[in-house]
Every structure is written in C-alpha cells, then in structure tokens.
Backbone as CSV, one residue per row, in Angstrom:
resi,resn,N_x,N_y,N_z,CA_x,CA_y,CA_z,C_x,C_y,C_z
1,MET,-17.226,0.540,19.777,-16.442,0.689,18.567,-17.247,0.149,17.383
2,GLY,-16.754,0.310,16.170,-17.467,-0.083,14.962,-17.570,-1.581,14.796
3,GLU,-18.228,-1.957,13.727,-18.426,-3.371,13.434,-17.329,-3.901,12.532
4,GLU,-17.222,-5.204,12.539,-16.320,-5.878,11.620,-16.868,-5.663,10.209
5,ARG,-15.974,-5.305,9.292,-16.410,-5.052,7.916,-15.755,-6.087,7.017
6,LEU,-16.502,-7.141,6.716,-15.957,-8.234,5.916,-16.861,-8.521,4.747
7,PRO,-16.384,-9.009,3.681,-15.097,-8.659,3.085,-15.270,-7.473,2.145
8,HIS,-14.179,-6.915,1.722,-14.168,-5.848,0.714,-13.592,-6.446,-0.556
9,VAL,-14.321,-6.348,-1.627,-13.849,-6.843,-2.915,-13.324,-5.642,-3.698
10,VAL,-12.032,-5.694,-4.019,-11.364,-4.568,-4.667,-10.950,-4.974,-6.074
11,PRO,-11.501,-4.309,-7.080,-11.113,-4.638,-8.453,-9.747,-4.040,-8.795
12,PHE,-9.019,-4.743,-9.625,-7.758,-4.234,-10.167,-7.505,-4.973,-11.467
13,ARG,-6.487,-4.589,-12.183,-6.137,-5.267,-13.428,-4.827,-6.000,-13.229
14,GLY,-4.799,-7.245,-13.674,-3.574,-8.031,-13.610,-2.566,-7.494,-14.604
15,VAL,-1.367,-8.028,-14.553,-0.326,-7.569,-15.475,-0.707,-7.867,-16.925
16,ASP,-1.618,-8.817,-17.130,-2.077,-9.138,-18.484,-3.211,-8.220,-18.936
17,GLY,-3.612,-7.280,-18.060,-4.673,-6.343,-18.395,-6.075,-6.838,-18.096
18,ARG,-6.193,-8.085,-17.676,-7.516,-8.636,-17.390,-8.010,-8.165,-16.019
19,PRO,-9.308,-7.953,-15.915,-9.866,-7.557,-14.612,-9.691,-8.678,-13.594
20,ARG,-9.286,-8.302,-12.400,-9.118,-9.251,-11.299,-9.766,-8.627,-10.066
21,ARG,-9.793,-9.417,-8.995,-10.337,-8.916,-7.729,-9.471,-9.400,-6.586
22,MET,-9.338,-8.562,-5.594,-8.711,-9.003,-4.356,-9.730,-8.799,-3.239
23,VAL,-9.684,-9.676,-2.280,-10.601,-9.593,-1.154,-9.791,-9.181,0.071
24,LEU,-10.215,-8.079,0.669,-9.551,-7.568,1.867,-10.548,-7.607,3.016
25,ARG,-10.045,-8.006,4.169,-10.891,-8.092,5.357,-10.304,-7.194,6.443
26,LEU,-11.103,-6.223,6.872,-10.681,-5.315,7.926,-11.631,-5.472,9.106
27,ASP,-11.065,-5.466,10.286,-11.861,-5.630,11.491,-11.624,-4.413,12.381
28,GLU,-12.636,-3.559,12.463,-12.521,-2.346,13.281,-12.388,-2.664,14.765
29,ARG,-12.832,-3.863,15.168,-12.762,-4.236,16.585,-11.378,-4.740,16.988
30,SER,-10.553,-4.999,15.993,-9.221,-5.542,16.253,-8.327,-4.512,16.933
31,HIS,-7.414,-4.998,17.744,-6.407,-4.121,18.336,-5.337,-3.752,17.313
32,ILE,-5.357,-4.426,16.159,-4.392,-4.139,15.086,-4.931,-2.975,14.274
33,PRO,-4.142,-1.915,14.124,-4.623,-0.744,13.383,-4.976,-1.103,11.937
34,PRO,-5.964,-0.404,11.367,-6.392,-0.707,9.995,-5.251,-0.646,8.971
35,TYR,-4.329,0.310,9.116,-3.235,0.392,8.142,-2.391,-0.883,8.182
36,GLU,-2.211,-1.452,9.382,-1.403,-2.668,9.513,-2.156,-3.885,8.983
37,GLN,-3.465,-3.938,9.212,-4.261,-5.024,8.638,-4.152,-5.004,7.116
38,LEU,-4.268,-3.811,6.535,-4.171,-3.657,5.085,-2.770,-4.010,4.597
39,ARG,-1.744,-3.488,5.258,-0.363,-3.762,4.869,-0.069,-5.255,4.891
40,ALA,-0.506,-5.922,5.961,-0.232,-7.352,6.109,-0.913,-8.165,5.000
41,GLN,-2.156,-7.844,4.696,-2.866,-8.605,3.667,-2.255,-8.387,2.279
42,LEU,-1.911,-7.150,1.961,-1.283,-6.889,0.662,0.086,-7.549,0.589
43,SER,0.811,-7.541,1.693,2.126,-8.173,1.740,2.024,-9.665,1.440
44,VAL,1.042,-10.327,2.032,0.840,-11.757,1.790,0.472,-12.001,0.329
45,MET,-0.412,-11.169,-0.222,-0.811,-11.332,-1.623,0.375,-11.153,-2.570
46,ILE,1.269,-10.243,-2.228,2.456,-10.027,-3.050,3.407,-11.211,-2.909
47,GLY,3.673,-11.619,-1.669,4.586,-12.729,-1.431,4.120,-14.028,-2.047
48,ALA,2.796,-14.241,-2.061,2.240,-15.466,-2.629,2.120,-15.404,-4.144
49,GLY,2.341,-14.216,-4.711,2.266,-14.077,-6.159,0.882,-13.762,-6.687
50,TYR,-0.102,-13.573,-5.799,-1.434,-13.206,-6.277,-1.397,-11.820,-6.900
51,LEU,-0.688,-10.914,-6.247,-0.404,-9.607,-6.848,0.969,-9.754,-7.483
52,GLU,0.981,-9.997,-8.772,2.212,-10.334,-9.491,3.117,-9.120,-9.662
53,PRO,4.412,-9.374,-9.846,5.319,-8.274,-10.163,4.801,-7.492,-11.371
54,GLY,4.838,-6.175,-11.241,4.365,-5.311,-12.313,2.903,-4.938,-12.208
55,THR,2.177,-5.525,-11.245,0.761,-5.206,-11.075,0.620,-3.789,-10.535
56,ARG,-0.237,-3.016,-11.170,-0.553,-1.671,-10.670,-1.648,-1.818,-9.625
57,ILE,-1.378,-1.345,-8.428,-2.371,-1.459,-7.364,-3.220,-0.191,-7.341
58,PRO,-4.413,-0.262,-6.736,-5.296,0.910,-6.724,-4.627,2.123,-6.079
59,THR,-5.049,3.297,-6.507,-4.528,4.529,-5.917,-4.950,4.608,-4.455
60,VAL,-4.237,5.414,-3.707,-4.574,5.622,-2.296,-6.018,6.093,-2.186
61,ARG,-6.361,7.066,-2.984,-7.713,7.633,-2.914,-8.779,6.582,-3.259
62,ASP,-8.558,5.837,-4.343,-9.540,4.825,-4.742,-9.691,3.730,-3.679
63,LEU,-8.569,3.244,-3.156,-8.643,2.183,-2.163,-9.270,2.685,-0.870
64,ALA,-8.934,3.901,-0.474,-9.533,4.473,0.733,-11.048,4.556,0.593
65,GLU,-11.504,4.975,-0.581,-12.947,5.075,-0.816,-13.605,3.699,-0.778
66,LEU,-13.005,2.714,-1.445,-13.577,1.372,-1.479,-13.629,0.725,-0.094
67,LEU,-12.629,1.021,0.733,-12.554,0.408,2.066,-13.180,1.272,3.158
68,ALA,-13.671,2.452,2.779,-14.233,3.410,3.739,-13.213,3.749,4.828
69,LEU,-11.974,4.013,4.370,-10.897,4.411,5.274,-10.434,5.824,4.921
70,ALA,-9.764,6.455,5.855,-9.151,7.745,5.560,-7.986,7.525,4.592
71,PRO,-7.799,8.424,3.624,-6.676,8.266,2.695,-5.331,8.138,3.408
72,GLY,-5.170,8.804,4.538,-3.912,8.715,5.282,-3.636,7.304,5.790
73,THR,-4.701,6.552,6.084,-4.546,5.172,6.548,-3.989,4.301,5.432
74,VAL,-4.549,4.447,4.229,-4.069,3.676,3.081,-2.666,4.135,2.707
75,ALA,-2.429,5.444,2.750,-1.099,5.968,2.415,-0.046,5.408,3.365
76,ARG,-0.378,5.268,4.636,0.587,4.702,5.588,0.887,3.241,5.256
77,ALA,-0.139,2.481,4.920,0.072,1.072,4.537,0.978,1.013,3.306
78,TYR,0.733,1.875,2.325,1.551,1.898,1.114,2.994,2.301,1.438
79,ARG,3.165,3.285,2.324,4.533,3.692,2.711,5.286,2.527,3.351
80,GLU,4.594,1.779,4.208,5.224,0.629,4.863,5.599,-0.436,3.826
81,LEU,4.709,-0.692,2.874,4.996,-1.670,1.820,6.158,-1.210,0.941
82,GLU,6.215,0.081,0.687,7.326,0.620,-0.114,8.634,0.521,0.666
83,ARG,8.578,0.819,1.939,9.764,0.696,2.796,10.275,-0.740,2.833
84,ASP,9.330,-1.697,2.802,9.690,-3.117,2.823,10.152,-3.629,1.459
85,GLY,10.114,-2.756,0.447,10.584,-3.132,-0.880,9.594,-3.957,-1.677
86,LEU,8.306,-3.883,-1.325,7.299,-4.685,-2.015,6.598,-3.930,-3.136
87,ILE,6.434,-2.629,-2.963,5.803,-1.810,-3.986,6.658,-0.588,-4.226
88,GLU,6.393,0.081,-5.359,7.100,1.326,-5.647,6.158,2.282,-6.345
89,GLY,6.253,3.552,-5.937,5.497,4.592,-6.611,6.249,5.016,-7.857
90,ARG,5.520,5.195,-8.940,6.122,5.631,-10.203,5.469,6.917,-10.672
91,GLY,5.362,7.843,-9.738,4.788,9.147,-10.065,3.355,9.037,-10.549
92,ARG,3.067,9.750,-11.629,1.702,9.779,-12.161,1.249,8.444,-12.740
93,ARG,2.194,7.549,-13.029,1.823,6.244,-13.593,1.169,5.352,-12.551
94,GLY,1.417,5.611,-11.274,0.773,4.828,-10.228,1.754,4.112,-9.327
95,THR,1.224,3.178,-8.554,2.002,2.382,-7.613,1.932,0.932,-8.072
96,PHE,3.097,0.287,-8.104,3.212,-1.044,-8.680,3.923,-2.003,-7.735
97,VAL,3.592,-3.293,-7.862,4.349,-4.336,-7.188,5.717,-4.372,-7.870
98,VAL,6.781,-4.419,-7.075,8.126,-4.409,-7.648,8.371,-5.669,-8.464
99,ASP,9.373,-5.609,-9.335,9.641,-6.722,-10.250,10.002,-8.016,-9.538
100,GLU,10.699,-7.927,-8.427,11.032,-9.140,-7.676,10.951,-8.826,-6.186
101,PRO,9.723,-8.942,-5.631,9.546,-8.598,-4.219,10.404,-9.463,-3.307
102,PRO,10.958,-8.872,-2.248,11.723,-9.663,-1.286,10.844,-10.774,-0.714
103,GLY,11.400,-11.954,-0.583,10.662,-13.063,0.003,9.770,-13.786,-0.987
104,SER,9.681,-13.256,-2.212,8.887,-13.963,-3.215,9.792,-14.934,-3.955
105,GLU,9.167,-15.813,-4.659,9.941,-16.772,-5.431,10.639,-16.017,-6.558
106,PRO,11.942,-16.157,-6.699,12.639,-15.429,-7.752,12.071,-15.757,-9.137
107,VAL,12.144,-14.774,-10.007,11.590,-14.904,-11.355,12.169,-16.117,-12.069
108,ASP,13.481,-16.341,-11.983,14.093,-17.488,-12.662,13.556,-18.811,-12.133
109,GLU,13.343,-18.901,-10.837,12.812,-20.135,-10.247,11.382,-20.379,-10.717
110,ARG,10.568,-19.325,-10.772,9.202,-19.472,-11.286,9.229,-19.952,-12.722
111,ARG,10.143,-19.413,-13.519,10.257,-19.810,-14.923,10.619,-21.296,-15.019
112,ARG,11.556,-21.742,-14.201,11.948,-23.165,-14.200,10.766,-24.056,-13.804
113,ARG,10.034,-23.638,-12.787,8.883,-24.427,-12.350,7.809,-24.474,-13.423
114,LEU,7.597,-23.357,-14.117,6.628,-23.323,-15.209,7.049,-24.273,-16.327
115,GLU,8.313,-24.229,-16.692,8.805,-25.116,-17.751,8.648,-26.588,-17.351
116,ALA,8.940,-26.915,-16.102,8.801,-28.296,-15.637,7.333,-28.725,-15.674
117,ALA,6.425,-27.832,-15.249,4.997,-28.158,-15.285,4.521,-28.351,-16.727
118,ALA,5.007,-27.515,-17.633,4.628,-27.634,-19.043,5.127,-28.949,-19.632
119,GLU,6.349,-29.335,-19.291,6.894,-30.600,-19.788,6.090,-31.794,-19.261
120,THR,5.707,-31.737,-17.994,4.900,-32.803,-17.405,3.548,-32.896,-18.114
121,TYR,2.930,-31.738,-18.365,1.640,-31.703,-19.049,1.777,-32.239,-20.479
122,ALA,2.814,-31.790,-21.184,3.014,-32.243,-22.563,3.184,-33.759,-22.620
123,LEU,3.922,-34.321,-21.686,4.113,-35.771,-21.653,2.786,-36.490,-21.398
124,ALA,1.997,-35.980,-20.454,0.699,-36.594,-20.148,-0.227,-36.525,-21.358
125,VAL,-0.221,-35.396,-22.052,-1.057,-35.231,-23.245,-0.620,-36.200,-24.340
126,ARG,0.665,-36.323,-24.529,1.196,-37.241,-25.543,0.781,-38.679,-25.227
127,GLN,0.865,-39.046,-23.932,0.483,-40.398,-23.530,-1.007,-40.657,-23.737
128,LEU,-1.803,-39.598,-23.671,-3.243,-39.726,-23.919,-3.555,-39.787,-25.411
129,GLY,-2.579,-39.437,-26.227,-2.795,-39.434,-27.667,-3.557,-38.214,-28.157
130,VAL,-3.509,-37.135,-27.375,-4.225,-35.909,-27.722,-3.302,-35.005,-28.545
131,GLN,-3.879,-34.381,-29.567,-3.112,-33.471,-30.412,-2.811,-32.167,-29.663
132,PRO,-1.675,-31.524,-29.978,-1.293,-30.286,-29.279,-2.367,-29.197,-29.294
133,ASP,-3.044,-28.996,-30.423,-4.077,-27.948,-30.473,-5.213,-28.246,-29.499
134,ALA,-5.623,-29.508,-29.421,-6.684,-29.883,-28.485,-6.215,-29.712,-27.042
135,ALA,-4.949,-30.022,-26.790,-4.400,-29.860,-25.436,-4.369,-28.384,-25.049
136,LEU,-3.962,-27.522,-25.985,-3.929,-26.086,-25.706,-5.336,-25.536,-25.488
137,ASP,-6.310,-26.028,-26.264,-7.703,-25.624,-26.053,-8.165,-26.014,-24.651
138,ALA,-7.761,-27.206,-24.202,-8.142,-27.656,-22.859,-7.525,-26.768,-21.783
139,VAL,-6.271,-26.349,-21.997,-5.611,-25.454,-21.031,-6.320,-24.103,-21.001
140,ARG,-6.643,-23.578,-22.171,-7.350,-22.286,-22.231,-8.697,-22.385,-21.512
141,ALA,-9.412,-23.488,-21.735,-10.702,-23.673,-21.069,-10.527,-23.758,-19.551
142,ALA,-9.476,-24.433,-19.115,-9.214,-24.539,-17.674,-8.911,-23.169,-17.071
143,PHE,-8.116,-22.358,-17.786,-7.820,-21.013,-17.301,-9.081,-20.149,-17.285
144,ALA,-9.911,-20.268,-18.316,-11.153,-19.499,-18.358,-12.044,-19.856,-17.176
145,LYS,-12.124,-21.133,-16.874,-12.921,-21.593,-15.732,-12.342,-21.044,-14.425
146,LEU,-11.044,-21.074,-14.304,-10.372,-20.549,-13.110,-10.622,-19.055,-12.955
147,LEU,-10.459,-18.304,-14.043,-10.663,-16.862,-13.987,-12.114,-16.520,-13.716
148,ASP,-13.036,-17.310,-14.275,-14.454,-17.092,-14.024,-14.762,-17.261,-12.537
149,GLY,-14.120,-18.234,-11.917,-14.299,-18.448,-10.483,-13.805,-17.283,-9.658
150,GLU,-12.768,-16.586,-10.125,-12.239,-15.429,-9.414,-13.194,-14.238,-9.508
151,HIS,-14.020,-14.202,-10.537,-14.908,-13.059,-10.747,-16.257,-13.224,-10.064
152,ARG,-16.433,-14.319,-9.370,-17.735,-14.535,-8.699,-17.697,-14.032,-7.300
C-alpha cells in the first residue's frame, strides 16, 4: 500500500479575511478510510474553534488537489460534516463552518469569556501603570507574533 503522507498544509482565509493555514495528516496505511481521517480532523478543528464559525473552507476540488485525493473522497467527508451540522453548503458562495457548530462553545459563552479576559488584562495593565494605547499596541504585537508563528 502507499506511504504515509504527512503533513499537508492547506491555506484558507479566516473570517477576518487574513490568510491562515490548517495542517492535515493522512495516513494511507491506516485502516481508517481517508474520507474519515479528513472528516475527523476537520471536525476537531471546528469544535476547537480553529475553524471559526463563518469560515469558508476550501472547495472539494481544491482540497482534493492539495491532498492528492479523489474529489469524491473529499465530497464524502464534506457530506458527513454537513450531516453532523458542522458545515453548510451555500451554493456558488462555497462551503462554510456553521454559525454555531454542535459541541462547540456557544457564541454567548465565548463572548463572556472574552470580556472576562479583557477585564483581567485591563486591570493588569492599570496596575502596571501602562497607558491604554501602549497596552493595545502590546496586544497587537502579540497577535502579530502569534499569526506569524501560524504562517511558518
């Protein structure tokens, strides 16, 4: 049988329009069919929030080409994800992660957690005596560093 093909780096755009990458690992030697390996990995990325609600995922044809799979294999993985309520086809506009995937953290809960994290950060910055503009610059720099790490 074929060799293990690790990893595949698949470019996509986040909901903010910025280029992102996902890493998919397929093992031809596995007893798990390739469509299921793909479905499982995308499902985890959606559930963990890496593929955020509203993210447009690659077309069947594009992903099949990038992964060197038959389009029918990718289409089956997408059908399973759609059946599970994780993605939805929107005709010519493409296929997207649903607004609130089952098993993901609800949008309201994420918003509450974000607000709590922001309040904690603001308090720490105030205690350091740092001005808000400098604190925001530091956050932007931290995000830039994080995003740069994703592109390597």
